[in-house]
C-alpha positions in Angstrom: 121.3 101.6 140.3 120.3 98.0 140.6 122.5 95.7 142.6 124.1 92.6 141.1 121.6 90.5 143.1 118.7 92.5 141.7 120.0 92.0 138.1 120.5 88.2 138.8 116.9 87.9 140.1 115.6 89.6 137.0 117.6 87.3 134.7 116.4 84.2 136.6 112.7 85.4 136.4 113.1 86.0 132.6 114.6 82.5 132.2 111.9 80.8 134.3 109.2 82.7 132.4 110.7 81.6 129.1 110.8 78.0 130.3 107.2 78.2 131.4 106.0 79.6 128.1 107.9 76.9 126.2 106.3 74.2 128.4 102.9 75.7 127.6 103.6 75.6 123.8 101.0 73.2 122.4 102.0 70.8 119.7 98.8 68.7 119.5 100.2 65.6 121.2 98.4 64.2 124.3 95.0 65.8 123.5 93.5 69.1 124.7 91.8 69.4 128.1 90.3 72.6 129.6 88.7 72.4 133.0 89.6 75.9 134.3 91.0 74.6 137.6 94.2 76.7 137.4 92.2 79.9 136.6 91.6 82.6 139.2 88.1 83.0 140.5 87.1 86.4 139.2 85.0 88.4 136.8 86.5 89.5 133.4 85.3 92.4 131.2 86.0 92.5 127.5 88.7 95.1 126.7 91.5 95.6 124.1 93.3 92.5 125.4 91.2 90.6 127.9 92.7 87.2 128.6 91.6 84.3 130.8 94.5 82.2 131.9 93.5 78.6 132.2 94.7 75.0 132.2 95.4 74.7 128.5 96.8 78.2 128.0 95.1 81.6 127.3 91.6 82.2 126.2 90.8 85.6 124.6 87.6 87.3 125.7 85.8 89.5 123.3 82.5 91.1 122.4 81.1 93.4 119.7 79.9 96.3 121.9 83.5 97.2 123.0 84.3 98.2 119.4 81.4 100.6 119.2 81.7 103.5 121.8 78.2 104.7 120.8 76.8 101.6 122.5 78.1 102.7 125.8 80.1 100.7 128.4 80.0 96.9 127.6 77.7 95.0 130.0 79.2 91.6 128.8 81.0 89.5 131.3 83.0 86.3 131.7 83.4 84.6 135.1 85.5 81.8 136.6 83.5 80.5 139.5 82.8 77.4 141.5 80.2 75.2 139.9 79.2 71.7 141.1 82.4 71.4 143.2 84.9 72.6 140.6 85.7 75.7 138.6 83.9 76.5 135.4 83.6 79.4 132.9 80.4 81.4 132.6 79.7 83.9 129.8 76.8 86.4 130.3 75.4 88.6 127.5 73.4 91.5 128.8 71.5 94.2 126.9 73.3 97.5 126.4 71.6 100.6 127.9 71.4 102.2 124.5 69.8 99.2 122.8 70.1 98.2 119.2 73.7 96.9 119.6 74.9 93.4 118.9 75.0 92.0 122.4 77.3 89.0 122.3 80.3 87.7 124.2 82.8 84.9 123.5 86.1 83.3 124.5 88.5 82.0 121.9 91.6 79.7 122.1 94.1 79.8 119.2 97.8 80.3 118.4 98.2 84.0 119.2 102.0 84.0 119.4 102.1 87.1 117.2 99.8 89.0 119.7 101.9 90.8 122.2 105.2 89.7 123.6 104.2 86.5 125.5 103.8 83.9 122.8 100.3 83.0 123.7 99.4 79.4 122.9 102.4 79.1 120.6 102.2 76.1 118.4 98.6 75.2 119.2 96.9 72.7 116.9 95.0 69.4 117.4 95.2 66.7 114.7 91.8 65.5 113.5 91.8 61.8 112.8 88.9 59.3 112.4 89.1 58.5 116.1 89.2 62.0 117.4 86.5 62.8 119.9 85.3 65.9 121.6 83.5 66.0 124.9 82.3 68.9 127.1 79.8 69.9 129.7 77.5 72.9 129.0 74.4 74.5 130.3 72.8 77.8 129.5 69.7 79.9 128.9 68.7 82.5 126.3 66.2 85.3 127.1 63.5 85.6 124.4 65.7 84.3 121.6 65.1 85.7 118.1 65.9 85.0 114.5 68.5 87.2 112.7 68.1 86.6 109.0 68.6 83.2 107.3 70.9 81.6 104.7 73.3 84.1 103.0 71.3 87.0 104.4 73.2 86.3 107.7 76.7 87.7 107.7 78.0 85.6 110.6 76.0 82.3 111.3 74.4 80.9 113.3 71.7 83.3 112.1 69.7 83.3 115.3 70.2 83.8 119.1 72.3 80.9 120.3 74.9 79.5 122.6 77.5 77.6 120.6 80.9 75.9 120.7 82.7 76.5 117.4 85.9 74.9 116.0 87.9 75.9 113.0 90.4 73.8 111.1 93.6 74.7 109.3 91.7 75.1 106.0 89.1 77.6 107.3 86.3 75.1 107.8 84.0 75.9 110.7 82.0 73.4 112.7 79.4 74.8 115.1 77.9 72.8 117.9 74.7 74.7 118.6 73.2 74.3 122.0 70.6 76.8 123.3 68.9 78.5 120.3 65.9 80.2 118.8 63.1 77.6 118.9 62.3 77.6 115.2 66.0 77.7 114.0 67.1 75.4 111.2 70.8 74.5 110.5 72.5 76.7 108.0 73.8 74.7 105.0 74.3 77.6 102.6 78.1 77.7 103.0 80.4 74.9 101.8 82.9 75.6 104.5 80.5 75.7 107.4 78.1 73.3 109.2 75.9 73.5 112.3 75.1 70.5 114.4 72.1 71.0 116.7 72.6 69.3 120.1 70.0 68.6 122.8 70.3 71.8 124.9 69.1 69.9 128.0 71.6 67.0 127.8 74.4 68.8 129.7 77.2 66.3 128.8 78.2 65.8 125.2 80.5 63.4 123.5 81.0 63.5 119.7 83.2 62.0 117.0 84.9 65.2 115.8 86.1 63.6 112.6 82.6 62.5 111.6 81.2 65.9 112.4 83.9 67.8 110.4 83.3 65.4 107.5 79.8 66.8 107.2 81.4 70.0 105.8 81.7 69.8 102.0 85.1 71.4 101.8 86.7 69.4 104.7 89.9 67.7 103.7 91.0 65.0 106.2 94.6 65.0 105.0 96.6 66.7 107.7 93.5 68.3 109.2 93.9 70.1 112.4 91.8 72.1 114.8 93.4 75.6 115.0 90.8 77.5 117.1 88.1 76.9 119.6 85.4 79.4 120.5 82.5 79.4 123.0 80.0 82.2 122.6 76.7 83.6 123.8 74.6 85.5 121.3 72.5 87.5 122.2 71.0 87.8 125.7 71.6 85.0 128.1 74.2 83.0 129.8 76.2 79.8 129.2 78.5 77.7 131.3 81.2 75.5 129.8 83.5 73.0 131.5 85.7 70.0 130.9 86.4 70.5 127.2 88.4 67.4 126.1 89.6 66.8 122.5 91.6 63.6 122.1 92.2 60.4 120.2 89.9 57.7 121.5 92.5 55.0 120.8 
């Protein structure tokens, strides 16, 4: 039987955890900053619920291979490691041993308060105003990038091997900042709710007016617009490093 002291300690831990999770609830004020400095240096493997705990909250790690046992064990990885004197996130997409599988890997940040008991990123959203900017650092490399259909023949654009940062708003519009990519790729403009913006893959440091970029999407509605998810992905074989994601009002 537990002692009174043991029960008291458990209650205190539950209260402290609840306070911590409430403090981490994100209401969009003050901007969004992710630099991974509070993350543990380690390698993560996609699984049923793989989570990278970081400065802004919890990033969910996923891939396609893990959903198809016939592809064999997933070779995809995420790492928190020291890079240029600070911590950063690296995603690596490797080829499966069986071949012919969709070799991709991503991390995604969104309100997942209904996933599991921990209220992950509860209340997350970022208002999009005409002075909202996004900046981030990125570098990466693709190995022999290929085209994968075009236009509406592609189920999930970008329709070519790429490393991209994607943002979705509260109306289902998707903005893709495409970095490393298939050399002959052209931006997909076949979907009214989706736009790709090709960035110089060698620039390394990026700063964009997020409102202007979302406004390039035909169905974008600026009234009450909010970012509701952020995703960084590598598709297919290669690696990408992302750091210092900052989304905030420039005023």
